[in-house]
N, C-alpha and C positions, 0 to 999 in steps of 0.2 A: 664583510661589510655591506650593511642594505642599500640596494640600486638605488643612487641618487634621483633618478627617473619615477621610481615608482614613489620616492616619496614626497614628490610634489602631488602626487594625487590620495594619497591613503593617509589615514589615522592609524596609528597604533596603541596599544595596551601597555606599557610599563617599559615606553622605549630607552634603550640601551643602546649606546654604541658601541656593540662587542658583538662576535661573532655568533651569536647566540641568538637562535630563532623567539618573533613577539607576536603572539598574535595581531593580524592587519584586518582593515575593512577598508570601504569606500564608500559613501552615500552621497546621492545627488537627491537634490530636489526640485521638480521641474529644470532637468537639466545643470542646475547646479550644483559643482562640487561642493560638501562641506564638510569634508573628513576631518580635516585639520581642526577648521574653527570648533567641533563638540568631539575633537579626540579626548581633551583634559577634563570634557565637564561627562566624560559618556560614564553610567552608574551601571547600568545592565540593556542588553539586546537581546532579544529572544525570537527567533525564526520558528514557526511551526510549519512543516512541508507536509501536508496531508496528502492519504492516499484516498483516491477519488473525489467526488463532487464537491466536499466541501474546502472550503475559500484556504488557502494559505494564510495564516494570520502573522504580522512584522507587528512587536515590541518593539520601540525604542527610549526607555528611560535618563534624561538628562540632567545633571545639576544645575540651578538658576539664581545661586547664590548670588550674581551680584546683577541679578535684574534683567540683562543681556537678552534673554532669548528673548528669538521672536514666535509668537504661535504659529505654526503653519497655518494653512487654511484648508477644512474640509476639500477633499475631491484636487489635493494638490499629488501628485505623481514621487512617489519616494523609489528609488532604483537601488541595490545593495549588492556590493560584492562581498567575500569571504575567505582569508587565507591567512597566509603566514609568509613574514618580511622575507624568510629564503626559497618559499617555493611557490610567490606570487600569488593574485587572486585568484575567484571562481563568481561568473556571473549566478547569483543568487533569484534575478526576475527581479518585477515592478509590483509598485502596492500602491493602493489609492486609499490616503488617507479618511477614514469615517470618524474616528474619535479623539479626540485630545482633552487631555487633564492638566491643569495649573495647581499644585497643592503646595502648603507649608506652614509654619517653617518647622526647618530649612527648605525654601522652596525649591520646588521640584517638578521637571516638565514632562509628560508621559502623553506619549503619541503612539498611535492605534492604528494599524493600514491593513487593508486583506487586498488581496490578487483581485487587478482590475477586472480580468474576464467575465469576474461573478456579481457584478452590482448591479448590471440594467436588466435586460429583455427576458432572463433566466429566470429571472422571479414572476415574470410578471403570467398570471392565471391565461389560460386558452382552452379553448373548448375545439375539438377537432379528432379526424379517426381517421383508422389504415383500413386497408384489404387488401390481402391476398400480396403480400408486399416481405421486404427481408428486413433484416435487423440495420445493415446498410443504407438502406433508400431510407429508413425514420430515421435513422443518424444526420443524414447528410440533408434532411429537410428541417433538423430542429437549429443543426450547424449553420447553414443559409440563413433562418430566418431570426439568426444572432448576431450574423455578421461573422461567423468563425468556419475552421476551414475543419471540415473531418478528414481523420485518419483513425479507420477502423480495420482491426486484423480480420486479412484472410479467412481466420478458421472460424470467423464472427457474424464476419458482413454478409453472406449467404443464407444463411440461418432464416429459416421463413418464420412470418406472422401471419395469422390468417387473420384475426383479429385484433386490434389494438385502438381501446380509446382512451381519448385525453379529458374529462368533463371539468373544470372549470380548477384548472392541477397548471400548476407551473412545471416548465420546461425541467426547469432543475431537478425537481420530485419526478418528471416521468422517466427521464435520464437514472436515475438514483434508481427506479422500482424495473428499468429496463437491466441493470445490472447486477439486482439480485438476481432476477428470473432466468436473466444467461449464466451466471456467475461470470461476471466480467466486471472488471477496475472501468469505469467513466469516468475521463475527469477534462478539467481545461486547462489550460495550459499553454501561455504565449499564442493565444490566440486560436489554438486549436484543439475542436473536442476530439479528444482520444478516448480508444473503446480497444481493452484487449483482454486477453484471459484471466483472471486472479490466476495468484498463486504462479506466474506461466513465467517469469523473469526475463521476459523477451521486450522487445520493442513492438510496437504495430505493423513494422513490417514483417517481422518474424523474428529478425534477428538476435541473437543470446545478448542481452544486459551484463554488466561485469558479474562476475561472481565473485566477494569478499572474501578474505580469510583474515581472521581475526586472531590474535592469540590471549592468552589472561594477562600478559602485562600492557595489551592495549586498552583493556579495560581495567574502570575504578572504581564502579559497581555493576551491579547484573540482580535480577530476581526471576528463576525461573519457578511456573507452576506447570504442574503436571492436570488438569481436571476430567473427572471421569466422566467422558460424553457417551460411554459404551452404555450407560441404559439405553437408549434411543440405537436399536436394529436396522433403523431406516429410514425411509421420510413418506409421509401420504398425504397425496392432493388430489383435489376430487375437480370433475369434470364433468359437462354436459354432453351424450351425445347427442348430435344432428338428429339423429334414427329416432331417438327417444325420451325420454320427458324424466326419463333416470338419472340418480346424479353416480357415475362411475369412480372407480377409484386407479390411480396410479403410482406405484410405489419404487421408488428407488432405495436398494439397499435390500430388501426382503427383514425376516426376520418377524417376530414375535412383538416386542414390544417399538411402537413404531410414533414418530413425533407429526400432528398432523399440521398442515396448514391452515389457516384460517380460507384467506383465498380461494374460491371455486371458478375455475377456468372453463374457457370457453370449449376447450379441444382436447385430444388425448397428450399431444406431443409438447403442448405446453403447460401441461399440471405435469409433466414426466420432465419438462425439464426443471422447472421451477425447484420438483422434490429433488431432484440430483445436485442443484445446486446448493440448494439449504444443505443436503450429509454431505457436500463438502464445506459446508461452513462450518460443520459442525468436525470434521476431520478437523481441518486446518486450526481449528481453538482447542483442541485437545490439549498441546502444551501449548505455551506461551512462554517469551523470554523477554526481559525487561534487559539493555545493554547500553551504557551508559562508558564512552573515551573519554579518558582521563585528559590525549590532544584532539583537540577536532578536526575531522577531516570535512573538507566542506564538499568533496567529492558526491558522497553521500546523500544519497535520493530513496524514495521510494520506492518499492517494486524491483528492488536487488536481491540476489541469494546471498546467505551464509554460512560459512561454516568458524565453526569455534574451534577451537584447540586450546588444549591444557585448564578448562575452566571445571570439567566433570563430567565421568563417562557418556551418562545420559543427554548432557548438552552438548556434548561432542560427537556423538553417535548419527545423528541427523542432519540434514542441510532445516538453512531456517529461512524464511521467507519475510521480507521487509517491508513493515506499515507506515507509518510514521515516522519524520524527524523531526530532532527538535534542537536547532543550533541556537548552542547559548553562549553570551560574550559578557563578561564583566572581569570591572576591576579586581573582583577577589578571588574567579574560578579563572581566570585566565575565557580561552575556548573552550567547552566541551560539548558533543554532542550524545545524547539518548538514540535510543531507539530503541521500535517496538516491535518484536518477530515474533511469528507463529512458525509452527512446524509446517513446510512443504511439503503436498502431495506428490507424487509420481504422475509425470505428464499424462492426461488425459485428453486424448482429443472431445472435442466440444460434440459432435456429433453422436458420442458413442449413449447416446441414450436409449440404454435397453435396461428393462428391470432385471434386477437377479432375483432370482428365487431361492433362498437358503437351503440346503438339503445335506446331508450328509458329505463334507468336504473331503478331496480326496490327495492333495496335496500342500502344500504352501507356497506361494512364491512372493522375494518383496525382493525391490528394485534401490540402486546405486547409485549414485554420479561419479562416474570415472574420471579422478585427477586428470588425468593426463590429454582427453579429449573431451572434458566436461560433460560427453551425453549418455545419457539412463542405458544402465542395461539390469538386468535382471537375475537371482540366484534362483534355486526352486530346490525344494525336497519332496519327495511321493510323488505321486502322480499328478497328472496337470489337467484331465481330462474336467475337471470340476476344483480348482486350488481356492483354496482362500489367501484373497490377497493383502499384505500388508499394507498400511495406509501408510506410513510413513517413507518421506524418500531418506535412503540413508546417505551419508558422508564417505565410507568405505565401503570394500566389496566385503571385509571382515566382518564390519557393523553387521551388513546383512545376513549377513551367510551365521552369527549367535542370534540374529532375532527369528530367523525362520527351526533353527536349529529348537530353542527355547520354543516356541510355536507347536511344533510337532511334536515335543515329549507334552508338552501340556494335551495336545489333542487324542495322542493316544490316551494317557493317562483315565481321563473323561470316559473314555470306550471301555475300558477296564470292568 
């Protein structure tokens, strides 16, 4: 039976007094619990939990067939919990109402709200600059100016910034730009400005985030796309040497076909870092997967890593890195969750910013996630003085071995 205490503060979809689990939610507006009031009126609820600086978005659609609903004022704070009647609720955060719409007939009230943290000072344009500092110091200054607490991963905090200018640019745009240059995820959650390596599957303190295993039976729909990113062998960024007016270049990845970055950087280190970040983004985007869970999981958030089982060999073979998460609650479809995933790269320390000049590879190396320890391990073939490193992180040792064998044979064939 559904716990009596939980029922006093929770709304349900299609509630029946049976042993079966049903979707459950709790909503408060400015601290007042309205879950039971709106439960019979709920047509649809969607929460988009975004990776990065873009504000999370909450959308609620209610039936106002009897005209008794009150339109909430702009600025009202909505707090949401999601879950199931047999497992309890997970706090999904607070959102500030910024748009309401009433339409009819039949009469329907739409309420849209966004993360409260991103509504004010972060969007104000500013003029300032930093010299001879670090990424941690810059983000600390931005956080302080917006009443936030900066939490920056250790691998990123001490990275040097020789010169950074903010010219008629909002703090939101600046931290987004820094995230791209340093290949980091910069976001604001619960009054904290967080910065952590992209694709790392770790918290800002360096602890591992949960690794999720999903089976084919968990999924309702999926869409797998493998794009051809091999047309680029590397990425090139330009910079000006302090001792010369001549434009210089920094290359990440090497090769003949290079993607050129438009922005010109003030020093070689910044240019190389930006080139490496863009190369990582291209590689992560070489395989993407949209996956919808028939039974929603409120514990799923961006930045988690995933293993898929029983879907397709190519999908099951690699580890996936989580992006945006869509929680959807409706009378017709129940509670579902849609995931946007991309291929996960082996862990690279952000300090590893060396240019790679393509030559004759002596062997192949690939990395896989050890199931028992969760740590990354390597398998190799051929000489390792200058190996070709396969870009994806594999889910099992066998998958990694098959991949290096296949690549080694291909390389030997091309040399004949």
